C-alpha positions as CSV (number, residue, x, y, z in Angstrom):
1,M,143.6,152.9,117.0
2,N,140.7,153.3,119.2
3,D,140.4,157.0,118.2
4,L,141.1,155.8,114.2
5,L,138.0,153.4,114.3
6,N,135.9,155.7,115.6
7,A,136.4,158.6,113.4
8,I,135.3,155.4,110.8
9,R,132.6,155.0,112.4
10,E,131.0,158.4,113.2
11,R,131.8,159.2,108.8
12,A,129.9,155.7,107.7
13,H,126.8,156.4,109.5
14,A,127.1,160.2,108.5
15,L,128.1,158.7,104.4
16,F,124.8,156.6,104.9
17,P,122.3,158.1,102.8
18,E,124.6,158.8,100.4
19,V,125.6,155.1,100.5
20,V,121.8,154.6,100.3
21,A,122.1,156.8,97.1
22,L,124.3,155.7,94.6
23,R,123.5,152.1,95.8
24,R,119.8,152.5,94.6
25,D,120.8,154.3,91.5
26,F,123.1,151.6,90.3
27,H,120.6,149.2,90.6
28,R,118.3,151.0,88.7
29,H,121.1,151.0,85.7
30,P,122.2,147.0,86.8
31,E,124.7,146.5,83.3
32,L,125.9,142.9,82.7
33,A,129.0,141.2,82.9
34,F,132.3,143.4,80.9
35,A,129.4,145.7,79.4
36,E,129.3,147.9,83.3
37,K,130.5,150.8,81.6
38,R,128.5,153.9,83.5
39,T,128.9,152.0,86.4
40,A,132.0,151.9,86.4
41,Q,132.7,155.5,84.9
42,V,130.5,156.6,87.8
43,A,133.1,154.7,90.0
44,A,135.6,156.3,88.1
45,D,134.2,160.0,88.5
46,Y,133.5,160.1,92.6
47,L,136.6,158.4,93.2
48,A,138.9,161.5,90.8
49,R,136.5,163.9,93.0
50,L,138.2,162.3,96.4
51,G,141.8,163.1,94.9
52,L,142.2,159.8,94.2
53,K,144.8,158.1,91.2
54,V,142.1,156.2,89.0
55,E,142.5,153.9,86.1
56,T,139.7,153.0,84.1
57,G,139.5,150.6,81.0
58,V,141.4,147.8,83.2
59,A,140.7,144.0,81.7
60,G,137.4,145.9,80.6
61,T,135.3,148.3,82.5
62,G,137.4,147.7,85.4
63,V,138.6,150.5,88.0
64,L,141.6,151.0,90.1
65,A,141.9,153.4,92.4
66,V,144.8,153.9,95.0
67,L,144.8,156.1,98.1
68,E,147.8,157.0,99.4
69,G,148.6,157.9,103.2
70,G,150.2,160.1,105.6
71,R,152.8,157.4,106.1
72,P,154.6,154.8,103.4
73,G,153.8,151.6,104.9
74,K,152.3,148.3,102.6
75,T,149.9,148.6,100.7
76,V,145.7,147.1,101.5
77,A,143.6,145.8,98.4
78,L,139.5,146.3,98.8
79,R,137.1,144.5,96.0
80,A,133.5,145.5,94.7
81,D,132.0,143.4,92.2
82,M,129.8,145.1,89.3
83,D,128.6,143.4,87.3
84,A,124.2,143.0,87.3
85,L,122.5,138.9,86.2
86,P,120.2,138.3,83.0
87,L,117.3,138.4,84.8
88,S,113.3,140.7,84.8
89,E,113.4,142.1,88.0
90,D,110.0,142.1,90.1
91,T,110.6,143.7,93.2
92,G,108.5,146.7,92.4
93,L,110.9,148.7,94.1
94,P,110.8,152.9,93.3
95,F,114.1,152.2,92.4
96,A,113.8,149.2,90.2
97,S,115.6,148.1,87.2
98,E,115.9,150.3,84.2
99,N,117.1,148.1,81.4
100,P,114.6,144.8,80.4
101,G,116.1,142.4,80.9
102,V,119.3,142.6,83.5
103,M,118.9,143.0,87.0
104,H,120.8,143.5,90.6
105,A,120.0,139.8,92.6
106,C,122.9,138.9,94.4
107,G,123.2,142.4,95.9
108,H,126.6,144.4,93.3
109,D,124.8,147.0,93.6
110,G,125.6,147.7,97.1
111,H,129.0,146.6,96.8
112,T,129.8,149.1,94.9
113,A,128.2,151.8,96.9
114,M,129.9,150.2,100.4
115,L,133.2,150.3,98.8
116,L,132.8,154.0,97.1
117,G,131.4,154.6,100.7
118,A,134.8,153.2,102.4
119,A,137.1,155.1,100.0
120,K,135.8,158.7,101.1
121,V,136.0,157.7,104.6
122,L,139.5,156.7,104.5
123,A,140.6,160.1,101.8
124,G,139.4,162.3,104.9
125,L,141.5,160.2,107.3
126,R,144.5,160.0,105.0
127,K,146.4,162.3,107.1
128,S,145.7,159.2,110.1
129,L,146.8,156.2,107.1
130,G,150.3,154.5,106.9
131,G,149.9,152.6,104.1
132,N,147.7,153.0,101.1
133,V,144.6,151.2,99.9
134,K,143.9,150.3,96.4
135,F,139.9,149.9,95.5
136,I,139.2,147.4,93.3
137,F,136.5,147.5,90.9
138,Q,135.7,144.2,89.3
139,P,134.2,143.1,86.5
140,S,132.5,140.2,85.6
141,E,131.6,137.9,88.3
142,E,128.8,136.2,87.6
143,K,129.9,134.9,84.5
144,L,133.4,133.1,83.4
145,P,135.7,134.7,81.8
146,S,136.9,135.5,85.5
147,G,137.0,139.7,85.9
148,A,139.1,138.9,88.8
149,L,141.8,136.0,86.9
150,A,141.3,139.1,84.3
151,L,141.8,142.3,86.6
152,R,144.6,139.3,88.4
153,E,145.9,139.0,85.0
154,A,146.2,142.9,83.9
155,G,148.3,143.1,87.3
156,A,145.6,145.0,89.5
157,L,147.9,142.9,93.0
158,E,151.0,144.0,92.0
159,G,152.3,145.5,95.3
160,V,149.1,144.4,97.4
161,D,150.2,142.5,100.5
162,A,146.8,142.0,101.4
163,V,143.3,141.6,99.6
164,F,140.0,141.6,101.6
165,G,136.3,141.8,100.5
166,L,132.7,140.4,101.0
167,H,129.8,139.5,99.6
168,L,126.3,140.2,101.0
169,W,124.4,136.9,102.5
170,P,121.1,136.3,102.8
171,S,121.1,133.4,106.1
172,V,122.9,136.0,107.9
173,A,121.3,139.6,109.6
174,A,121.9,142.6,108.8
175,G,123.8,144.9,111.3
176,H,125.9,141.2,111.3
177,I,129.2,140.3,109.4
178,G,130.1,136.1,109.0
179,V,133.4,134.6,108.9
180,T,135.0,131.3,108.1
181,Y,138.7,130.6,108.9
182,G,140.1,128.3,106.1
183,P,138.2,126.6,103.0
184,M,135.0,128.9,102.5
185,M,133.8,128.7,99.8
186,A,133.9,125.3,96.5
187,A,135.9,125.9,93.5
188,A,133.9,125.1,90.6
189,D,134.3,122.5,87.5
190,Y,132.7,120.8,84.9
191,A,132.6,117.8,83.3
192,Y,130.8,116.9,79.8
193,L,130.4,112.8,79.2
194,T,128.9,111.7,75.6
195,I,127.9,107.7,75.9
196,T,128.3,106.2,72.8
197,G,126.3,102.9,72.1
198,Q,124.9,101.4,68.6
199,A,121.7,102.6,67.9
200,G,118.5,100.7,67.5
201,H,114.4,99.5,68.3
202,G,113.3,99.8,71.3
203,S,111.6,96.6,71.1
204,T,114.5,95.4,70.7
205,P,117.0,96.2,73.2
206,H,119.2,92.9,72.9
207,L,120.5,94.2,69.5
208,A,121.7,97.8,70.8
209,I,123.7,99.0,72.8
210,D,121.6,101.7,75.0
211,P,123.4,104.8,76.0
212,V,120.4,105.7,78.1
213,V,120.5,102.9,80.3
214,T,124.2,102.9,80.3
215,A,123.8,106.5,80.5
216,A,122.1,106.4,84.2
217,Q,124.9,103.9,85.3
218,V,127.3,106.2,85.1
219,I,125.7,108.9,86.5
220,L,124.1,107.6,89.4
221,G,128.1,106.0,89.1
222,L,129.4,109.5,90.3
223,Q,127.7,109.3,93.1
224,T,130.2,106.9,95.1
225,I,133.2,109.0,93.8
226,V,132.4,111.2,96.7
227,S,130.2,108.6,99.0
228,R,133.2,106.0,98.5
229,Q,136.4,108.1,96.7
230,V,136.7,110.8,98.9
231,D,137.6,111.6,102.5
232,P,134.8,111.9,104.1
233,L,136.2,114.3,106.2
234,D,136.4,116.4,103.2
235,Q,133.6,118.0,100.9
236,A,132.5,116.9,97.0
237,V,129.1,117.4,95.8
238,I,129.0,116.4,91.8
239,S,125.5,117.5,90.0
240,V,124.1,116.3,86.9
241,G,122.4,119.1,85.5
242,T,121.5,117.8,82.8
243,V,121.1,114.9,80.0
244,H,120.5,114.8,76.2
245,G,119.3,111.9,74.1
246,G,117.2,110.5,72.1
247,T,114.4,111.5,69.5
248,A,111.1,109.5,70.1
249,P,110.3,107.2,72.6
250,N,110.8,104.1,70.8
251,I,114.0,104.8,69.1
252,I,117.5,103.8,71.3
253,P,119.9,107.0,70.9
254,G,123.0,105.9,69.3
255,E,124.6,108.7,72.2
256,V,123.5,110.4,75.1
257,E,125.2,113.4,76.4
258,F,125.5,115.2,80.1
259,A,126.8,117.3,81.9
260,A,127.6,117.7,86.0
261,T,128.9,121.0,88.0
262,V,132.1,119.4,90.6
263,R,132.5,121.1,94.1
264,T,135.6,120.7,96.0
265,L,137.2,122.6,98.7
266,T,141.2,121.7,98.4
267,P,142.9,122.0,95.7
268,E,144.0,118.0,96.6
269,V,140.2,116.9,96.8
270,R,140.3,118.7,93.1
271,K,143.7,117.4,91.6
272,K,142.1,113.8,91.4
273,L,138.0,114.3,90.7
274,P,138.7,114.5,86.7
275,A,140.1,111.5,86.7
276,L,138.0,109.7,89.1
277,I,135.0,110.5,87.2
278,E,136.6,109.5,83.7
279,R,137.5,106.0,85.2
280,T,134.2,105.4,86.2
281,A,132.3,106.1,83.3
282,R,134.5,104.8,81.3
283,G,134.8,101.5,83.1
284,I,130.5,101.3,83.2
285,A,130.6,102.5,80.0
286,Q,133.1,99.1,78.7
287,S,131.1,96.3,81.0
288,A,127.9,97.8,79.2
289,G,129.9,97.8,75.5
290,A,129.7,101.3,74.7
291,A,132.1,104.3,74.9
292,C,132.8,107.3,77.3
293,T,134.5,110.4,76.5
294,C,134.7,112.7,78.8
295,R,136.2,116.8,78.9
296,Y,136.8,118.7,82.0
297,E,136.9,122.4,82.9
298,W,138.3,124.0,84.9
299,G,136.4,127.0,86.3
300,L,136.9,129.2,89.8
301,P,139.2,127.4,92.1
302,P,137.8,127.8,96.6
303,V,138.1,130.8,98.2
304,I,140.5,129.6,101.0
305,N,140.8,132.3,103.8
306,S,144.1,133.7,105.4
307,D,143.4,132.1,108.7
308,T,145.1,135.6,110.6
309,L,142.9,137.8,108.2
310,V,139.7,136.6,108.8
311,A,140.8,137.0,112.3
312,L,141.9,140.7,111.8
313,V,138.3,140.7,110.9
314,E,136.9,139.5,113.5
315,E,138.4,141.7,115.8
316,V,137.8,144.8,113.8
317,G,134.4,143.0,113.7
318,R,133.9,143.1,117.2
319,D,136.0,146.7,118.1
320,L,133.3,148.2,115.6
321,L,129.9,146.4,115.6
322,G,130.2,144.6,119.2
323,A,130.5,141.1,119.9
324,E,127.1,140.3,119.5
325,N,126.9,141.2,115.4
326,V,129.8,139.0,114.8
327,E,129.4,135.5,114.0
328,R,131.6,132.5,113.0
329,L,130.7,130.0,110.3
330,S,131.4,126.7,110.9
331,R,130.4,125.6,107.9
332,P,131.6,126.9,104.4
333,V,129.2,126.5,101.3
334,M,129.6,124.7,97.9
335,G,128.8,127.8,95.7
336,S,131.8,129.4,94.2
337,E,133.8,133.6,93.6
338,D,136.1,135.0,91.0
339,F,137.8,136.5,94.7
340,A,139.5,133.0,95.0
341,Y,141.9,134.1,92.5
342,Y,142.7,136.7,94.6
343,L,144.1,134.8,97.2
344,E,146.3,132.8,94.8
345,Q,148.8,135.1,94.8
346,V,148.2,137.0,98.0
347,P,146.6,136.1,101.6
348,G,143.3,137.7,102.3
349,A,140.2,137.1,103.6
350,F,136.4,137.0,102.1
351,F,133.6,137.6,104.6
352,W,130.1,137.6,104.5
353,L,127.3,141.0,105.5
354,G,124.7,140.2,106.5
355,A,121.2,141.2,104.8
356,K,118.0,139.8,106.0
357,N,116.3,141.7,108.0
358,E,113.1,139.1,109.0
359,S,111.2,142.0,110.7
360,R,110.8,143.5,108.0
361,G,109.8,140.2,106.1
362,I,113.4,141.6,103.7
363,L,114.8,137.9,103.4
364,P,117.0,138.0,99.8
365,L,116.8,135.1,97.6
366,A,119.5,135.1,95.6
367,H,119.3,135.3,92.2
368,H,115.9,135.7,92.0
369,P,113.2,138.2,91.0
370,K,112.4,139.3,94.1
371,Y,115.5,139.9,95.5
372,T,116.3,142.4,98.1
373,F,118.1,143.3,100.9
374,D,118.0,145.7,103.6
375,E,119.7,148.7,103.4
376,A,120.4,149.1,106.9
377,A,123.9,146.2,105.8
378,L,125.6,149.6,103.7
379,E,126.6,150.9,106.9
380,T,127.7,148.4,108.3
381,G,129.6,146.6,104.7
382,V,131.3,151.1,104.5
383,T,132.1,150.2,108.9
384,I,133.9,147.8,108.5
385,L,135.5,147.5,105.1
386,A,137.6,150.6,106.3
387,G,137.9,149.4,109.6
388,V,139.8,146.4,108.2
389,A,142.2,148.7,105.8
390,A,142.3,150.9,108.8
391,R,143.5,148.1,111.1
392,F,145.9,146.2,108.3
393,L,147.8,148.4,108.0
394,A,148.7,150.0,111.5
395,A,149.3,146.1,112.3
396,D,153.4,146.0,112.6
């Protein structure tokens, strides 16, 4: 196994300039969710030249490719997301976006390039692999409907024993990886509430039922759900992001609408929140003589890693990168990722790939017009993806 890992490291290093060129090409030609036609075609052509079995047009613009090893065995999947964001780039990079209003501002250009690099590294070592590697190039991670869910429903994980993925992460240094055991990222759900009162003149509030004041009380009351109805050892967030109501300062409107994002880390807490939100909101509204309607929208589930497979990533990271370059992160983040849909079906691990380089002034801000990352991370990503796949297939 050590010889195989050494070969992976050497091949990833030799491939680095090619992976950089791929990343810059994808960065120059970003495409939005479910419109990643050029990106998918470039990936499919590259994979076909490696001799892989390639399937295109999966769930719209998704690409699946299978590398068969030299001996029968398990199947491991590696995933990259391909879509960009509706942003106007302001990096000044020589390979900046040529698609006005669209930009790779979350590293998906790097993810796609690294997975292609890992495919090439492993294809060159296929005779040493006992099993198969499935490469998943996913559309639409950045918006709903989820590309991961669409691929899962299209059968992308059929016959897969484990799935791995990574994400360039701004708080981890380039050359490092960060791993989290158990819950790693939050579910992202949404609550839409309408408070209906009775309109009136601002000078005579006693003749109206004020939905503005009632909505304010409900918004504050929702915060007590987290502080008083959720176990303090469980994390949850309820953040109201929009409030709409009224047409003039001296008119009490008839209704106010507002919406919140709801973040949780476990299925148990996630299931409780809709009823708690509705009960709290309706109770406060009723106490003011108003009415409340609540519509709950289920979004992305939480990313919950397999401890066994996180340990595998950590072990491979120590072997390939050095123990000093593997960070064990005890705290999950409350952001969300649709990789969670894969983990609902098969065991796997999602982990962070370092993107920052403080000495070079590269401090990535995700979803920002000036976003970029240290391209040295690309070699690390190719190395760790290929190494994780090889180690999983070699494990008993």
